[in-house]
C-alpha positions in Angstrom: 0.0 0.0 0.0 1.2 3.5 -0.8 -0.2 6.7 0.6 0.8 10.0 -1.0 -0.1 13.6 -0.3 -0.2 15.4 -3.6 -1.3 19.0 -3.6 -4.9 19.0 -2.1 -5.4 15.2 -2.5 -4.5 12.0 -0.8 -3.7 9.2 -3.3 -3.9 5.7 -1.9 -2.7 2.8 -4.0 -3.4 -0.8 -2.9 -2.5 -4.0 -4.8 -5.7 -6.0 -5.1 -4.3 -8.6 -7.5 -5.0 -12.3 -7.1 -1.5 -12.7 -5.6 -2.0 -9.9 -3.0 -5.3 -11.5 -2.0 -3.6 -14.8 -1.5 -1.0 -13.1 0.8 -3.6 -11.4 2.8 -3.8 -12.3 6.5 -7.0 -13.1 8.5 -8.7 -10.4 10.5 -9.1 -10.9 14.2 -12.5 -12.4 13.8 -11.4 -14.6 10.8 -14.4 -13.4 8.8 -12.3 -11.4 6.4 -8.8 -11.2 5.0 -6.8 -8.1 5.4 -5.4 -7.1 1.9 -4.0 -3.8 3.3 -4.1 -1.7 6.5 -2.6 1.5 8.0 -2.6 -0.3 11.4 -4.4 2.6 13.0 -4.2 6.4 12.1 -1.4 7.6 10.0 -0.7 11.3 9.5 -0.8 12.3 5.8 -0.2 16.1 5.3 -2.7 18.0 7.4 -5.1 15.0 8.1 -5.1 11.6 9.7 -6.0 8.5 7.7 -7.2 5.1 9.0 -7.7 2.4 6.3 -8.5 -1.4 6.3 -8.9 -3.0 2.8 -10.6 -6.5 3.3 -12.0 -9.3 1.3 -14.3 -12.1 2.6 -12.5 -15.1 3.9 -13.6 -18.1 1.9 -12.4 -20.4 4.5 -14.4 -18.9 7.4 -16.5 -21.3 9.2 -18.9 -19.7 11.7 -18.9 -21.4 15.1 -21.7 -23.8 16.1 -23.9 -22.2 18.7 
């Protein structure tokens, strides 16, 4: 993931290719896979950005209640 402050814009580039999705790690709940994250707020120019990019986890099995 790349975050750039360009003039009056923030440009975020995230690799969402099949290879990137295969490298994604499970979220804390396991329901989704984290493709990209800022791991909390990051300062970008005069603002703060927090971002999580996720895809559904095809291997998620809900617990039996």
